[in-house]
C-alpha positions as CSV (number, residue, x, y, z in Angstrom):
1,M,71.1,36.0,-65.2
2,S,73.8,33.6,-64.1
3,P,75.9,32.3,-66.9
4,F,76.3,29.0,-65.1
5,R,72.7,28.0,-65.0
6,A,71.4,25.0,-67.0
7,S,70.2,25.4,-70.5
8,A,66.5,24.8,-69.7
9,P,64.4,27.9,-70.1
10,F,62.9,29.8,-67.1
11,T,59.3,29.0,-66.4
12,G,57.1,31.5,-68.1
13,E,54.0,31.0,-66.1
14,W,53.3,29.3,-62.7
15,R,49.8,27.8,-63.0
16,H,49.2,26.7,-59.4
17,F,49.7,29.9,-57.6
18,R,49.8,33.6,-58.5
19,F,53.2,34.9,-59.3
20,E,54.2,38.6,-59.7
21,L,57.6,40.3,-60.1
22,V,58.1,44.0,-59.7
23,D,61.4,45.8,-59.1
24,G,63.2,42.8,-57.8
25,V,60.4,41.7,-55.5
26,A,58.8,38.3,-56.4
27,V,55.4,37.6,-54.8
28,V,53.8,34.2,-54.6
29,T,50.2,34.2,-53.6
30,F,48.4,31.0,-52.7
31,A,45.2,31.4,-54.6
32,R,42.6,29.0,-53.4
33,P,40.7,31.2,-51.0
34,D,37.6,29.0,-50.9
35,K,39.8,26.3,-49.5
36,L,41.8,28.6,-47.2
37,N,44.6,28.0,-49.8
38,A,45.0,24.3,-49.1
39,L,47.9,22.8,-50.9
40,T,47.7,20.3,-53.8
41,L,50.5,18.1,-55.1
42,D,50.9,20.6,-58.0
43,V,51.3,23.5,-55.6
44,Y,54.0,21.7,-53.7
45,A,55.9,20.8,-56.9
46,D,55.6,24.3,-58.3
47,L,56.8,25.9,-55.1
48,R,59.8,23.5,-54.9
49,D,60.7,24.3,-58.5
50,L,60.2,28.1,-58.1
51,V,62.6,28.5,-55.1
52,A,65.2,26.5,-57.1
53,E,64.8,28.7,-60.2
54,L,64.5,32.2,-58.8
55,P,68.1,32.7,-57.7
56,H,69.3,32.1,-61.3
57,R,67.0,34.6,-63.0
58,G,69.1,37.7,-62.1
59,D,66.0,39.9,-61.7
60,V,64.8,38.7,-58.2
61,R,66.2,39.9,-54.9
62,V,63.6,38.9,-52.5
63,L,60.6,36.5,-52.4
64,V,57.3,37.2,-50.5
65,I,54.9,34.4,-49.8
66,T,51.3,35.1,-48.8
67,G,47.7,33.9,-49.3
68,E,44.6,35.2,-50.8
69,G,41.5,35.8,-48.7
70,R,41.1,34.7,-45.1
71,G,43.9,32.2,-44.9
72,F,47.7,32.0,-45.5
73,C,47.6,28.3,-46.0
74,S,45.6,25.6,-44.3
75,G,47.9,22.8,-45.1
76,G,47.4,19.8,-47.4
77,D,44.0,19.6,-49.1
78,V,42.1,16.9,-47.2
79,N,40.3,15.6,-50.3
80,E,43.0,15.9,-52.9
81,I,45.9,14.8,-50.8
82,I,45.0,13.2,-47.5
83,G,42.2,11.1,-49.1
84,A,44.5,10.0,-51.9
85,L,47.2,8.9,-49.5
86,Q,45.0,6.3,-47.9
87,S,45.4,4.0,-51.0
88,M,49.1,4.5,-51.6
89,D,51.8,2.0,-50.8
90,Q,54.8,2.9,-48.6
91,R,57.0,3.8,-51.5
92,N,54.6,6.3,-52.9
93,L,54.0,7.7,-49.4
94,L,57.7,8.2,-49.0
95,D,57.9,10.0,-52.3
96,F,55.1,12.3,-51.2
97,A,56.8,13.0,-47.9
98,R,60.0,13.8,-49.7
99,L,58.2,16.1,-52.1
100,T,56.7,18.2,-49.2
101,G,60.0,18.3,-47.4
102,S,61.8,19.4,-50.6
103,V,59.8,22.6,-50.5
104,V,61.2,23.5,-47.0
105,K,64.7,22.3,-48.0
106,G,64.6,24.5,-51.1
107,M,63.4,27.5,-49.2
108,R,66.2,27.2,-46.7
109,E,68.8,26.6,-49.4
110,C,67.5,29.4,-51.6
111,P,70.0,32.3,-51.0
112,L,67.3,35.0,-51.6
113,P,65.6,36.5,-48.5
114,I,62.1,35.0,-48.1
115,V,59.3,36.9,-46.3
116,A,56.1,35.2,-45.2
117,A,53.2,37.6,-45.0
118,V,50.9,35.5,-42.8
119,N,47.4,37.0,-43.5
120,G,45.3,34.3,-41.8
121,V,45.5,30.7,-40.5
122,A,48.8,29.0,-41.2
123,A,48.1,25.3,-40.4
124,G,50.0,22.1,-40.9
125,A,52.2,22.4,-44.0
126,G,51.2,26.1,-44.2
127,A,52.7,26.7,-40.8
128,V,56.0,24.9,-41.8
129,I,56.2,26.9,-45.0
130,A,55.9,30.1,-43.0
131,L,58.4,28.8,-40.5
132,A,60.9,28.1,-43.3
133,A,60.8,31.8,-44.4
134,D,63.5,34.1,-43.1
135,I,61.1,36.8,-41.8
136,R,57.5,36.3,-40.7
137,L,55.1,39.2,-40.6
138,M,51.7,38.2,-39.1
139,A,48.4,40.0,-39.3
140,R,46.9,40.4,-35.8
141,S,44.1,38.0,-36.6
142,A,46.4,35.3,-38.0
143,R,47.1,32.0,-36.2
144,F,49.7,29.2,-36.4
145,A,48.7,25.6,-36.0
146,F,51.3,22.8,-36.1
147,L,48.5,20.2,-36.0
148,F,50.2,17.0,-37.2
149,T,49.6,15.1,-34.0
150,R,45.9,16.0,-34.1
151,V,45.5,14.0,-37.3
152,G,47.5,11.0,-35.9
153,L,50.9,11.9,-37.5
154,A,54.2,12.8,-36.0
155,G,54.6,16.4,-35.1
156,A,57.9,16.3,-36.8
157,D,57.1,16.9,-40.5
158,M,58.7,18.8,-43.4
159,G,61.6,19.8,-41.2
160,S,59.5,21.3,-38.4
161,A,61.4,19.4,-35.7
162,Y,64.7,20.8,-37.0
163,L,63.6,24.4,-37.6
164,L,61.2,25.2,-34.8
165,P,63.5,24.4,-31.9
166,R,66.1,26.7,-33.5
167,V,63.5,29.5,-33.7
168,V,61.7,29.2,-30.4
169,G,63.8,26.8,-28.3
170,L,63.4,23.1,-27.6
171,G,60.9,23.4,-24.7
172,R,58.4,25.5,-26.6
173,A,58.9,23.5,-29.8
174,T,58.1,20.3,-27.9
175,E,54.9,21.8,-26.5
176,I,53.8,23.2,-29.9
177,L,54.6,20.1,-32.0
178,M,53.5,17.5,-29.3
179,L,50.1,19.1,-28.5
180,G,49.3,20.5,-31.9
181,E,47.6,23.5,-30.3
182,D,46.7,26.7,-32.2
183,G,48.7,29.8,-31.4
184,S,47.7,33.5,-31.8
185,A,49.8,36.1,-33.5
186,E,50.6,37.6,-30.1
187,R,51.7,34.3,-28.8
188,A,53.9,33.8,-31.9
189,A,55.5,37.2,-31.3
190,D,56.1,36.4,-27.6
191,I,58.1,33.3,-28.4
192,G,59.9,34.6,-31.4
193,L,58.0,32.7,-34.0
194,A,56.6,35.9,-35.5
195,T,59.1,38.6,-36.5
196,Q,56.4,41.3,-36.2
197,V,52.6,41.5,-35.7
198,V,50.8,44.2,-37.6
199,D,47.2,45.3,-37.9
200,D,45.3,43.2,-40.6
201,G,44.8,46.2,-42.9
202,E,48.5,47.1,-42.8
203,L,50.0,43.6,-43.6
204,V,50.2,44.0,-47.3
205,E,51.9,47.4,-47.2
206,R,54.2,46.5,-44.4
207,A,55.3,43.3,-46.1
208,A,55.8,45.2,-49.4
209,A,57.8,48.0,-47.7
210,L,60.1,45.3,-46.1
211,A,60.5,43.6,-49.4
212,R,61.4,46.8,-51.2
213,R,63.9,47.6,-48.5
214,L,65.6,44.2,-49.0
215,A,65.4,44.5,-52.8
216,K,67.1,47.9,-52.8
217,G,69.8,46.9,-50.4
218,P,73.1,45.0,-50.9
219,A,71.7,41.8,-52.3
220,F,75.1,40.0,-52.3
221,A,75.5,40.7,-48.6
222,H,71.9,39.6,-47.9
223,E,72.4,36.3,-49.8
224,T,75.7,35.6,-48.0
225,T,74.2,36.3,-44.6
226,K,71.3,33.8,-45.3
227,V,73.7,31.1,-46.5
228,L,75.9,31.5,-43.4
229,L,73.0,31.5,-41.0
230,S,71.8,28.2,-42.5
231,R,75.1,26.5,-42.8
232,E,76.3,27.5,-39.3
233,L,73.3,25.9,-37.5
234,D,75.2,22.7,-37.3
235,M,78.8,23.9,-37.1
236,P,81.0,24.4,-34.0
237,L,82.1,27.9,-33.2
238,G,85.6,27.6,-34.5
239,A,84.5,26.4,-37.9
240,S,81.8,29.1,-38.0
241,I,84.4,31.8,-37.3
242,E,86.7,30.5,-40.0
243,L,83.8,30.3,-42.5
244,E,82.8,33.9,-41.7
245,A,86.4,35.1,-42.1
246,F,86.5,33.7,-45.6
247,A,83.1,35.1,-46.5
248,Q,84.1,38.6,-45.2
249,A,87.4,38.5,-47.0
250,F,85.5,37.6,-50.2
251,L,82.9,40.4,-49.8
252,M,85.5,43.0,-48.9
253,K,86.4,42.8,-52.6
254,S,82.8,43.0,-53.8
255,A,81.5,45.9,-55.9
256,D,79.0,46.8,-53.2
257,H,81.6,47.2,-50.5
258,A,83.7,49.4,-52.7
259,E,80.5,51.4,-53.5
260,F,79.8,51.8,-49.8
261,F,83.3,53.4,-49.3
262,R,82.8,55.7,-52.3
263,A,79.4,56.8,-51.1
264,F,80.7,57.4,-47.6
265,T,83.6,59.6,-48.8
266,E,81.2,61.5,-51.1
267,G,78.5,62.0,-48.5
268,R,75.7,60.2,-50.4
269,E,73.7,57.0,-50.2
270,P,75.2,53.9,-51.7
271,R,73.9,52.6,-55.1
272,W,73.9,48.9,-54.5
273,T,74.3,46.6,-57.5
274,G,74.2,43.2,-55.8
275,R,77.7,42.4,-57.1
């Protein structure tokens, strides 16, 4: 646990999704399978708070996000959110849009590696949440749908117009966000949106194996890598090289780097501590 966190206690139970933690791997499962895991305001708020809290716990090294049943996440609940938005004034609508965007901002600023295990449809906000993860594993039957324009809204939502061009390129991002068309897992893999496509029955174990690999690895190095990847998106090359030089000089004095050298000289595998 970080000695510099605030005095508020950690959340004991997350009520609006299922949360499990085993051996450094935290798993969030959207658990409204009858609604294809459509999001409510409470789910948005809890996920925002979770990604802000996890890095300070000291017992989490990787986060996996997935869905229960046939869907990963079908986006905002039409009745509970979209219907309610019709009667809101602009100030409340802005607050809502900022809430949804804060989830993506929090995911990108969270130093922990985040894996999206996309088990079914990822539509609207669900597609952007998967996009905001660091690694996306997709079941072969899964689909992406950035469908904002199909409901009369801008295709740029929750940071999608910032993140998607950086993952798949401006041309493909324009097509996807402008037309709002569905995309298969194979299409997602072809354009780089999916890190890997696996058979449906293998998704859970493949995601768990990847998460265990990350959790057992050099956590400090993983966290620093994610932070640098995020920060350098908008930096010129010279500033990026200088930032990386400082980061490497810092990590060269880390306990994990020293452990690598000891393990190498002793002919064994490193025992990473994340320090």
